[in-house]
Backbone and ligand atoms as CSV (ligand in chain L), in Angstrom:
chain,resi,resn,atom,element,x,y,z
A,1,MET,N,N,0.842,-1.216,-0.025
A,1,MET,CA,C,0.011,0.020,-0.016
A,1,MET,C,C,0.914,1.246,-0.040
A,2,THR,N,N,0.611,2.107,-0.845
A,2,THR,CA,C,1.385,3.455,-0.974
A,2,THR,C,C,0.798,4.390,0.007
A,3,SER,N,N,1.597,5.457,0.390
A,3,SER,CA,C,1.128,6.433,1.381
A,3,SER,C,C,-0.104,7.180,0.831
A,4,ARG,N,N,-0.240,7.238,-0.482
A,4,ARG,CA,C,-1.445,7.990,-1.091
A,4,ARG,C,C,-2.728,7.228,-0.709
A,5,ASN,N,N,-2.671,5.898,-0.500
A,5,ASN,CA,C,-3.872,5.200,-0.062
A,5,ASN,C,C,-4.355,5.536,1.279
A,6,LEU,N,N,-3.435,6.102,2.075
A,6,LEU,CA,C,-3.736,6.514,3.425
A,6,LEU,C,C,-4.409,7.893,3.590
A,7,LEU,N,N,-4.533,8.572,2.470
A,7,LEU,CA,C,-5.101,9.894,2.524
A,7,LEU,C,C,-6.520,9.860,3.029
A,8,PRO,N,N,-6.783,10.741,4.050
A,8,PRO,CA,C,-8.130,10.752,4.644
A,8,PRO,C,C,-9.149,11.179,3.565
A,9,ARG,N,N,-10.288,10.759,3.649
A,9,ARG,CA,C,-11.339,11.144,2.638
A,9,ARG,C,C,-11.877,12.546,3.036
A,10,LYS,N,N,-11.889,13.361,2.001
A,10,LYS,CA,C,-12.443,14.745,2.144
A,10,LYS,C,C,-13.760,14.779,1.434
A,11,ARG,N,N,-14.600,15.693,1.925
A,11,ARG,CA,C,-15.912,15.882,1.310
A,11,ARG,C,C,-15.802,17.113,0.362
A,12,LEU,N,N,-15.826,16.858,-0.925
A,12,LEU,CA,C,-15.594,17.860,-1.918
A,12,LEU,C,C,-16.969,18.233,-2.522
A,13,ALA,N,N,-17.249,19.489,-2.561
A,13,ALA,CA,C,-18.375,20.059,-3.279
A,13,ALA,C,C,-17.890,20.630,-4.536
A,14,ILE,N,N,-18.512,20.173,-5.741
A,14,ILE,CA,C,-18.081,20.706,-7.000
A,14,ILE,C,C,-19.195,21.264,-7.757
A,15,VAL,N,N,-18.977,22.513,-8.305
A,15,VAL,CA,C,-20.028,23.213,-8.926
A,15,VAL,C,C,-19.473,24.027,-10.173
A,16,ALA,N,N,-20.120,24.069,-11.272
A,16,ALA,CA,C,-19.764,24.924,-12.391
A,16,ALA,C,C,-20.955,25.470,-13.095
A,17,HIS,N,N,-20.852,26.748,-13.378
A,17,HIS,CA,C,-21.802,27.358,-14.301
A,17,HIS,C,C,-21.723,26.839,-15.780
A,18,ASP,N,N,-22.754,27.034,-16.502
A,18,ASP,CA,C,-22.823,26.399,-17.840
A,18,ASP,C,C,-21.609,26.671,-18.704
A,19,ASN,N,N,-21.218,27.896,-18.733
A,19,ASN,CA,C,-20.056,28.289,-19.553
A,19,ASN,C,C,-18.755,27.820,-19.146
A,20,ARG,N,N,-18.715,27.207,-17.933
A,20,ARG,CA,C,-17.468,26.745,-17.396
A,20,ARG,C,C,-17.460,25.216,-17.196
A,21,LYS,N,N,-18.542,24.617,-17.482
A,21,LYS,CA,C,-18.651,23.107,-17.254
A,21,LYS,C,C,-17.621,22.306,-18.057
A,22,ALA,N,N,-17.327,22.801,-19.315
A,22,ALA,CA,C,-16.332,22.075,-20.067
A,22,ALA,C,C,-15.011,22.151,-19.387
A,23,GLU,N,N,-14.614,23.290,-18.885
A,23,GLU,CA,C,-13.363,23.475,-18.208
A,23,GLU,C,C,-13.319,22.611,-16.941
A,24,LEU,N,N,-14.399,22.551,-16.244
A,24,LEU,CA,C,-14.442,21.759,-15.041
A,24,LEU,C,C,-14.211,20.343,-15.387
A,25,MET,N,N,-14.915,19.829,-16.467
A,25,MET,CA,C,-14.870,18.319,-16.836
A,25,MET,C,C,-13.488,18.022,-17.253
A,26,ASP,N,N,-12.800,18.952,-17.959
A,26,ASP,CA,C,-11.408,18.789,-18.337
A,26,ASP,C,C,-10.564,18.584,-17.083
A,27,TRP,N,N,-10.716,19.433,-16.244
A,27,TRP,CA,C,-9.909,19.470,-14.874
A,27,TRP,C,C,-10.192,18.091,-14.150
A,28,ALA,N,N,-11.494,17.778,-14.115
A,28,ALA,CA,C,-11.891,16.593,-13.336
A,28,ALA,C,C,-11.282,15.302,-14.044
A,29,HIS,N,N,-11.231,15.250,-15.327
A,29,HIS,CA,C,-10.664,14.101,-16.076
A,29,HIS,C,C,-9.144,14.023,-15.675
A,30,ASP,N,N,-8.475,15.220,-15.585
A,30,ASP,CA,C,-7.080,15.163,-15.339
A,30,ASP,C,C,-6.786,14.707,-13.873
A,31,ASN,N,N,-7.696,14.854,-13.051
A,31,ASN,CA,C,-7.502,14.668,-11.647
A,31,ASN,C,C,-8.340,13.442,-11.143
A,32,ILE,N,N,-8.832,12.551,-12.074
A,32,ILE,CA,C,-9.758,11.552,-11.693
A,32,ILE,C,C,-9.206,10.688,-10.601
A,33,ALA,N,N,-7.916,10.258,-10.549
A,33,ALA,CA,C,-7.346,9.442,-9.537
A,33,ALA,C,C,-7.505,9.989,-8.163
A,34,MET,N,N,-7.208,11.330,-8.056
A,34,MET,CA,C,-7.349,11.981,-6.776
A,34,MET,C,C,-8.813,12.120,-6.393
A,35,LEU,N,N,-9.628,12.534,-7.265
A,35,LEU,CA,C,-11.114,12.716,-6.973
A,35,LEU,C,C,-11.762,11.341,-6.461
A,36,ALA,N,N,-11.251,10.301,-7.077
A,36,ALA,CA,C,-11.809,8.950,-6.743
A,36,ALA,C,C,-11.630,8.616,-5.286
A,37,ARG,N,N,-10.546,9.269,-4.640
A,37,ARG,CA,C,-10.303,8.928,-3.252
A,37,ARG,C,C,-11.213,9.694,-2.217
A,38,HIS,N,N,-12.100,10.619,-2.786
A,38,HIS,CA,C,-12.833,11.456,-1.864
A,38,HIS,C,C,-14.337,11.358,-2.058
A,39,GLU,N,N,-15.095,11.923,-1.227
A,39,GLU,CA,C,-16.536,11.932,-1.386
A,39,GLU,C,C,-16.927,13.123,-2.125
A,40,LEU,N,N,-17.681,12.901,-3.232
A,40,LEU,CA,C,-17.971,14.062,-4.096
A,40,LEU,C,C,-19.354,14.506,-4.027
A,41,TYR,N,N,-19.656,15.841,-3.954
A,41,TYR,CA,C,-21.019,16.323,-3.962
A,41,TYR,C,C,-21.058,17.244,-5.212
A,42,GLY,N,N,-22.214,17.425,-5.849
A,42,GLY,CA,C,-22.247,18.342,-6.876
A,42,GLY,C,C,-23.743,18.922,-6.999
A,43,THR,N,N,-23.797,20.082,-7.525
A,43,THR,CA,C,-25.201,20.558,-7.850
A,43,THR,C,C,-25.682,19.814,-9.053
A,44,GLY,N,N,-26.989,19.865,-9.253
A,44,GLY,CA,C,-27.724,18.930,-10.175
A,44,GLY,C,C,-27.012,18.558,-11.472
A,45,THR,N,N,-26.829,19.570,-12.312
A,45,THR,CA,C,-26.379,19.311,-13.629
A,45,THR,C,C,-24.868,18.950,-13.570
A,46,THR,N,N,-24.130,19.791,-12.814
A,46,THR,CA,C,-22.658,19.490,-12.681
A,46,THR,C,C,-22.466,18.075,-12.120
A,47,GLY,N,N,-23.199,17.758,-11.035
A,47,GLY,CA,C,-23.023,16.389,-10.442
A,47,GLY,C,C,-23.389,15.302,-11.467
A,48,LYS,N,N,-24.372,15.445,-12.254
A,48,LYS,CA,C,-24.702,14.407,-13.252
A,48,LYS,C,C,-23.695,14.302,-14.240
A,49,MET,N,N,-23.138,15.417,-14.778
A,49,MET,CA,C,-22.035,15.432,-15.769
A,49,MET,C,C,-20.800,14.733,-15.217
A,50,LEU,N,N,-20.431,15.068,-13.993
A,50,LEU,CA,C,-19.303,14.446,-13.307
A,50,LEU,C,C,-19.421,12.960,-13.244
A,51,GLU,N,N,-20.623,12.588,-12.723
A,51,GLU,CA,C,-20.815,11.144,-12.538
A,51,GLU,C,C,-20.591,10.368,-13.805
A,52,GLU,N,N,-21.281,10.940,-14.873
A,52,GLU,CA,C,-21.247,10.224,-16.155
A,52,GLU,C,C,-19.883,10.240,-16.794
A,53,ALA,N,N,-19.152,11.449,-16.687
A,53,ALA,CA,C,-17.844,11.613,-17.294
A,53,ALA,C,C,-16.720,10.788,-16.602
A,54,LEU,N,N,-16.811,10.766,-15.244
A,54,LEU,CA,C,-15.769,10.114,-14.436
A,54,LEU,C,C,-16.194,8.616,-14.089
A,55,ASN,N,N,-17.453,8.327,-14.153
A,55,ASN,CA,C,-17.872,7.051,-13.704
A,55,ASN,C,C,-17.594,6.887,-12.189
A,56,LEU,N,N,-17.800,7.881,-11.472
A,56,LEU,CA,C,-17.549,7.924,-10.008
A,56,LEU,C,C,-18.849,8.341,-9.403
A,57,PRO,N,N,-19.128,7.874,-8.132
A,57,PRO,CA,C,-20.331,8.228,-7.456
A,57,PRO,C,C,-20.243,9.724,-7.085
A,58,VAL,N,N,-21.375,10.430,-7.377
A,58,VAL,CA,C,-21.426,11.874,-7.025
A,58,VAL,C,C,-22.772,12.002,-6.245
A,59,ILE,N,N,-22.773,12.598,-5.022
A,59,ILE,CA,C,-24.004,12.890,-4.370
A,59,ILE,C,C,-24.550,14.172,-4.956
A,60,ARG,N,N,-25.759,13.960,-5.541
A,60,ARG,CA,C,-26.282,15.116,-6.333
A,60,ARG,C,C,-27.308,15.950,-5.526
A,61,LEU,N,N,-27.112,17.218,-5.516
A,61,LEU,CA,C,-28.026,18.156,-4.843
A,61,LEU,C,C,-28.850,18.788,-5.991
A,62,LEU,N,N,-29.697,19.712,-5.579
A,62,LEU,CA,C,-30.503,20.363,-6.576
A,62,LEU,C,C,-29.658,21.210,-7.532
A,63,SER,N,N,-30.208,21.529,-8.695
A,63,SER,CA,C,-29.574,22.375,-9.612
A,63,SER,C,C,-29.330,23.748,-8.901
A,64,GLY,N,N,-28.268,24.475,-9.281
A,64,GLY,CA,C,-27.951,25.781,-8.670
A,64,GLY,C,C,-29.182,26.704,-8.582
A,65,PRO,N,N,-29.768,27.015,-9.788
A,65,PRO,CA,C,-30.920,27.965,-9.731
A,65,PRO,C,C,-32.112,27.493,-8.923
A,66,LEU,N,N,-32.186,26.124,-8.637
A,66,LEU,CA,C,-33.277,25.653,-7.816
A,66,LEU,C,C,-32.921,25.507,-6.358
A,67,GLY,N,N,-31.787,25.947,-5.887
A,67,GLY,CA,C,-31.419,25.847,-4.567
A,67,GLY,C,C,-30.110,25.064,-4.227
A,68,GLY,N,N,-29.478,24.532,-5.249
A,68,GLY,CA,C,-28.259,23.681,-5.005
A,68,GLY,C,C,-27.146,24.482,-4.295
A,69,ASP,N,N,-27.012,25.720,-4.631
A,69,ASP,CA,C,-25.913,26.460,-3.968
A,69,ASP,C,C,-26.290,26.702,-2.532
A,70,GLN,N,N,-27.511,26.933,-2.281
A,70,GLN,CA,C,-27.939,27.073,-0.878
A,70,GLN,C,C,-27.729,25.817,-0.125
A,71,GLN,N,N,-28.040,24.626,-0.799
A,71,GLN,CA,C,-27.790,23.352,-0.038
A,71,GLN,C,C,-26.273,23.225,0.371
A,72,ILE,N,N,-25.417,23.549,-0.613
A,72,ILE,CA,C,-24.017,23.453,-0.298
A,72,ILE,C,C,-23.587,24.409,0.779
A,73,GLY,N,N,-24.129,25.616,0.722
A,73,GLY,CA,C,-23.862,26.562,1.725
A,73,GLY,C,C,-24.255,26.064,3.109
A,74,ALA,N,N,-25.425,25.466,3.241
A,74,ALA,CA,C,-25.926,24.884,4.429
A,74,ALA,C,C,-24.963,23.755,4.923
A,75,MET,N,N,-24.548,22.983,3.982
A,75,MET,CA,C,-23.618,21.879,4.354
A,75,MET,C,C,-22.278,22.427,4.949
A,76,ILE,N,N,-21.792,23.494,4.345
A,76,ILE,CA,C,-20.593,24.129,4.792
A,76,ILE,C,C,-20.812,24.577,6.228
A,77,ALA,N,N,-21.953,25.344,6.473
A,77,ALA,CA,C,-22.185,25.785,7.742
A,77,ALA,C,C,-22.278,24.751,8.888
A,78,GLU,N,N,-22.805,23.606,8.382
A,78,GLU,CA,C,-23.046,22.360,9.309
A,78,GLU,C,C,-21.739,21.522,9.310
A,79,GLU,N,N,-20.652,22.004,8.742
A,79,GLU,CA,C,-19.314,21.348,8.751
A,79,GLU,C,C,-19.512,19.894,8.040
A,80,ARG,N,N,-20.267,19.866,6.944
A,80,ARG,CA,C,-20.380,18.602,6.201
A,80,ARG,C,C,-19.748,18.629,4.885
A,81,VAL,N,N,-19.029,19.784,4.690
A,81,VAL,CA,C,-18.204,19.893,3.401
A,81,VAL,C,C,-16.853,20.419,3.755
A,82,ASP,N,N,-15.824,19.860,3.172
A,82,ASP,CA,C,-14.359,20.299,3.514
A,82,ASP,C,C,-13.815,21.209,2.524
A,83,MET,N,N,-14.285,21.190,1.298
A,83,MET,CA,C,-13.679,21.964,0.188
A,83,MET,C,C,-14.648,22.235,-0.793
A,84,LEU,N,N,-14.534,23.408,-1.439
A,84,LEU,CA,C,-15.498,23.807,-2.597
A,84,LEU,C,C,-14.648,24.116,-3.788
A,85,ILE,N,N,-15.047,23.474,-4.940
A,85,ILE,CA,C,-14.522,23.792,-6.232
A,85,ILE,C,C,-15.697,24.448,-6.966
A,86,PHE,N,N,-15.609,25.757,-7.251
A,86,PHE,CA,C,-16.775,26.490,-7.817
A,86,PHE,C,C,-16.321,27.280,-8.951
A,87,PHE,N,N,-16.441,26.755,-10.151
A,87,PHE,CA,C,-16.120,27.379,-11.357
A,87,PHE,C,C,-17.295,28.283,-11.771
A,88,TRP,N,N,-17.408,29.464,-11.138
A,88,TRP,CA,C,-18.556,30.352,-11.427
A,88,TRP,C,C,-18.127,31.195,-12.654
A,89,ASP,N,N,-19.259,31.703,-13.245
A,89,ASP,CA,C,-18.984,32.417,-14.556
A,89,ASP,C,C,-18.881,33.812,-14.273
A,90,PRO,N,N,-17.650,34.447,-14.606
A,90,PRO,CA,C,-17.450,35.861,-14.445
A,90,PRO,C,C,-17.884,36.731,-15.541
A,91,MET,N,N,-18.523,36.153,-16.559
A,91,MET,CA,C,-18.848,36.819,-17.807
A,91,MET,C,C,-20.416,36.917,-18.052
A,92,ALA,N,N,-21.166,36.144,-17.258
A,92,ALA,CA,C,-22.621,36.065,-17.507
A,92,ALA,C,C,-23.399,36.227,-16.208
A,93,ALA,N,N,-24.394,37.059,-16.236
A,93,ALA,CA,C,-25.272,37.209,-15.036
A,93,ALA,C,C,-26.089,35.912,-14.845
A,94,GLN,N,N,-26.280,35.597,-13.617
A,94,GLN,CA,C,-27.041,34.344,-13.214
A,94,GLN,C,C,-28.333,34.703,-12.591
A,95,PRO,N,N,-29.420,34.090,-12.900
A,95,PRO,CA,C,-30.699,34.390,-12.187
A,95,PRO,C,C,-30.554,34.251,-10.683
A,96,HIS,N,N,-29.747,33.381,-10.241
A,96,HIS,CA,C,-29.662,33.123,-8.732
A,96,HIS,C,C,-28.428,33.697,-8.114
A,97,ASP,N,N,-28.068,34.877,-8.626
A,97,ASP,CA,C,-26.868,35.541,-8.121
A,97,ASP,C,C,-26.822,35.706,-6.604
A,98,PRO,N,N,-27.990,35.952,-5.956
A,98,PRO,CA,C,-27.957,36.004,-4.453
A,98,PRO,C,C,-27.425,34.787,-3.796
A,99,ASP,N,N,-27.917,33.610,-4.434
A,99,ASP,CA,C,-27.498,32.298,-3.838
A,99,ASP,C,C,-26.060,32.086,-4.045
A,100,ILE,N,N,-25.499,32.481,-5.175
A,100,ILE,CA,C,-24.114,32.346,-5.495
A,100,ILE,C,C,-23.236,33.121,-4.548
A,101,LYS,N,N,-23.647,34.374,-4.263
A,101,LYS,CA,C,-22.937,35.265,-3.335
A,101,LYS,C,C,-22.935,34.649,-1.934
A,102,ALA,N,N,-24.088,34.052,-1.657
A,102,ALA,CA,C,-24.235,33.482,-0.259
A,102,ALA,C,C,-23.344,32.391,-0.143
A,103,LEU,N,N,-23.178,31.518,-1.191
A,103,LEU,CA,C,-22.261,30.374,-1.049
A,103,LEU,C,C,-20.838,30.860,-0.912
A,104,LEU,N,N,-20.439,31.812,-1.714
A,104,LEU,CA,C,-19.092,32.322,-1.638
A,104,LEU,C,C,-18.866,32.980,-0.254
A,105,ARG,N,N,-19.806,33.662,0.157
A,105,ARG,CA,C,-19.712,34.297,1.513
A,105,ARG,C,C,-19.458,33.152,2.659
A,106,LEU,N,N,-20.247,32.151,2.582
A,106,LEU,CA,C,-20.216,31.159,3.686
A,106,LEU,C,C,-18.905,30.393,3.642
A,107,SER,N,N,-18.323,30.234,2.351
A,107,SER,CA,C,-17.089,29.677,2.265
A,107,SER,C,C,-15.948,30.379,2.909
A,108,VAL,N,N,-16.086,31.751,2.863
A,108,VAL,CA,C,-15.075,32.634,3.561
A,108,VAL,C,C,-15.337,32.571,5.105
A,109,VAL,N,N,-16.585,32.684,5.454
A,109,VAL,CA,C,-16.976,32.691,6.884
A,109,VAL,C,C,-16.487,31.433,7.577
A,110,TRP,N,N,-16.564,30.319,6.884
A,110,TRP,CA,C,-16.241,29.008,7.492
A,110,TRP,C,C,-14.720,28.587,7.134
A,111,ASN,N,N,-14.072,29.438,6.439
A,111,ASN,CA,C,-12.632,29.229,6.060
A,111,ASN,C,C,-12.494,27.887,5.302
A,112,ILE,N,N,-13.391,27.761,4.333
A,112,ILE,CA,C,-13.396,26.450,3.533
A,112,ILE,C,C,-12.383,26.709,2.413
A,113,PRO,N,N,-11.446,25.839,2.175
A,113,PRO,CA,C,-10.567,25.917,0.903
A,113,PRO,C,C,-11.517,25.987,-0.231
A,114,MET,N,N,-11.369,27.027,-1.085
A,114,MET,CA,C,-12.295,27.235,-2.212
A,114,MET,C,C,-11.587,27.581,-3.435
A,115,ALA,N,N,-11.813,26.831,-4.563
A,115,ALA,CA,C,-11.076,27.148,-5.850
A,115,ALA,C,C,-12.097,27.683,-6.838
A,116,CYS,N,N,-11.880,28.740,-7.509
A,116,CYS,CA,C,-12.883,29.217,-8.429
A,116,CYS,C,C,-12.190,29.316,-9.875
A,117,ASN,N,N,-11.028,28.740,-9.897
A,117,ASN,CA,C,-10.455,28.599,-11.190
A,117,ASN,C,C,-9.586,27.367,-11.185
A,118,ARG,N,N,-9.122,26.977,-12.385
A,118,ARG,CA,C,-8.334,25.719,-12.581
A,118,ARG,C,C,-7.007,25.750,-11.848
A,119,ALA,N,N,-6.384,26.890,-11.850
A,119,ALA,CA,C,-5.005,26.955,-11.184
A,119,ALA,C,C,-5.154,26.734,-9.709
A,120,THR,N,N,-6.180,27.409,-9.094
A,120,THR,CA,C,-6.357,27.148,-7.589
A,120,THR,C,C,-6.911,25.776,-7.317
A,121,ALA,N,N,-7.670,25.200,-8.132
A,121,ALA,CA,C,-8.107,23.830,-7.951
A,121,ALA,C,C,-6.979,22.864,-8.026
A,122,ASP,N,N,-6.080,23.146,-8.875
A,122,ASP,CA,C,-4.864,22.206,-8.953
A,122,ASP,C,C,-3.948,22.413,-7.721
A,123,PHE,N,N,-3.871,23.683,-7.212
A,123,PHE,CA,C,-3.082,23.884,-6.019
A,123,PHE,C,C,-3.738,23.189,-4.815
A,124,LEU,N,N,-5.086,23.288,-4.684
A,124,LEU,CA,C,-5.758,22.585,-3.583
A,124,LEU,C,C,-5.542,21.108,-3.586
A,125,LEU,N,N,-5.710,20.572,-4.726
A,125,LEU,CA,C,-5.630,19.111,-4.764
A,125,LEU,C,C,-4.205,18.608,-4.455
A,126,SER,N,N,-3.192,19.447,-4.669
A,126,SER,CA,C,-1.851,18.958,-4.433
A,126,SER,C,C,-1.351,19.573,-3.044
A,127,SER,N,N,-2.233,20.111,-2.321
A,127,SER,CA,C,-1.803,20.793,-1.048
A,127,SER,C,C,-1.813,19.824,0.146
A,128,PRO,N,N,-1.048,20.211,1.192
A,128,PRO,CA,C,-1.049,19.360,2.439
A,128,PRO,C,C,-2.386,19.226,3.040
A,129,PHE,N,N,-3.313,20.072,2.624
A,129,PHE,CA,C,-4.676,19.977,3.148
A,129,PHE,C,C,-5.370,18.629,2.872
A,130,MET,N,N,-4.963,18.138,1.627
A,130,MET,CA,C,-5.574,16.798,1.167
A,130,MET,C,C,-5.041,15.733,2.013
A,131,ALA,N,N,-3.885,15.879,2.686
A,131,ALA,CA,C,-3.334,14.858,3.463
A,131,ALA,C,C,-3.775,15.010,4.868
A,132,GLY,N,N,-4.539,15.988,5.241
A,132,GLY,CA,C,-5.214,16.133,6.457
A,132,GLY,C,C,-4.514,16.965,7.461
A,133,ASP,N,N,-3.362,17.547,7.122
A,133,ASP,CA,C,-2.656,18.226,8.211
A,133,ASP,C,C,-2.925,19.802,8.094
A,134,TYR,N,N,-4.125,20.124,7.899
A,134,TYR,CA,C,-4.523,21.496,7.929
A,134,TYR,C,C,-5.828,21.560,8.674
A,135,GLU,N,N,-6.014,22.334,9.730
A,135,GLU,CA,C,-7.361,22.431,10.308
A,135,GLU,C,C,-8.136,23.575,9.830
A,136,ALA,N,N,-8.935,23.226,8.774
A,136,ALA,CA,C,-9.663,24.309,8.068
A,136,ALA,C,C,-10.651,25.070,9.055
A,137,ARG,N,N,-11.135,24.494,10.091
A,137,ARG,CA,C,-12.200,25.151,10.823
A,137,ARG,C,C,-11.616,26.209,11.773
A,138,GLN,N,N,-10.305,26.336,11.888
A,138,GLN,CA,C,-9.761,27.357,12.815
A,138,GLN,C,C,-9.918,28.731,12.175
A,139,THR,N,N,-10.958,29.387,12.367
A,139,THR,CA,C,-11.168,30.730,11.788
A,139,THR,C,C,-11.797,31.629,12.838
A,140,ASP,N,N,-11.455,32.906,12.703
A,140,ASP,CA,C,-11.929,33.881,13.656
A,140,ASP,C,C,-13.414,33.991,13.538
A,141,TYR,N,N,-13.988,33.751,12.246
A,141,TYR,CA,C,-15.401,34.045,12.170
A,141,TYR,C,C,-16.162,32.821,12.874
A,142,SER,N,N,-15.633,31.541,12.761
A,142,SER,CA,C,-16.397,30.469,13.341
A,142,SER,C,C,-16.343,30.568,14.881
A,143,THR,N,N,-15.111,31.047,15.399
A,143,THR,CA,C,-15.035,31.237,16.818
A,143,THR,C,C,-16.040,32.294,17.229
A,144,TYR,N,N,-16.188,33.333,16.479
A,144,TYR,CA,C,-17.073,34.457,16.835
A,144,TYR,C,C,-18.551,33.866,16.824
A,145,ILE,N,N,-18.854,33.136,15.729
A,145,ILE,CA,C,-20.233,32.646,15.607
A,145,ILE,C,C,-20.565,31.622,16.704
A,146,LYS,N,N,-19.580,30.744,16.998
A,146,LYS,CA,C,-19.862,29.737,18.058
A,146,LYS,C,C,-20.096,30.408,19.379
A,147,ARG,N,N,-19.374,31.608,19.678
A,147,ARG,CA,C,-19.488,32.236,20.888
A,147,ARG,C,C,-20.948,32.870,20.985
A,148,LYS,N,N,-21.458,33.317,19.876
A,148,LYS,CA,C,-22.760,33.939,19.848
A,148,LYS,C,C,-23.894,32.916,20.051
A,149,VAL,N,N,-23.783,31.671,19.634
A,149,VAL,CA,C,-24.806,30.712,19.715
A,149,VAL,C,C,-25.220,30.436,21.130
L,1,LIG,O1,O,-25.941,27.119,-11.036
L,1,LIG,C1,C,-25.102,26.487,-10.506
L,1,LIG,C2,C,-24.207,27.087,-9.497
L,1,LIG,O2,O,-24.598,28.403,-9.203
L,1,LIG,C3,C,-24.804,25.085,-10.938
L,1,LIG,O3,O,-25.956,24.391,-11.137
L,1,LIG,P1,P,-25.967,23.058,-12.075
L,1,LIG,O4,O,-24.830,22.266,-11.655
L,1,LIG,O5,O,-27.293,22.457,-11.826
L,1,LIG,O6,O,-25.803,23.599,-13.425
């Protein structure tokens, strides 16, 4: 058994807007061996495409415009997601822009490693975080929030 087999399973949420789905699929293909080691979540269409393209199980949530971004945001707040890959579209307005902003906001609040482009996604997958020696939940915001509850 190689040391890579000992990697802890992370919970990865993966999302892409329509104009960036091809780029995401390309990235996912290039990283299929790494992705296969983790638990994958995706918004409706992204999740379906990933599942079919990679032949890996993906836990599918609602499509983004129907609430999928909000579902992932809730999972982040409940500490049920470890990392977000979100290829959002910087060139086209989305009908559910408030949901997108809310998801990006919660990722910052909860100090979730988040990649919005391929370069950062590559850095995240090759980072020590994937080997488990980074405590993502240590954030001033979560300390603040927990004190308030
Ligand atoms: O709209 C999305 C994220 O904001 C993604 O939704 P789909 O994966 O269903 O296309």
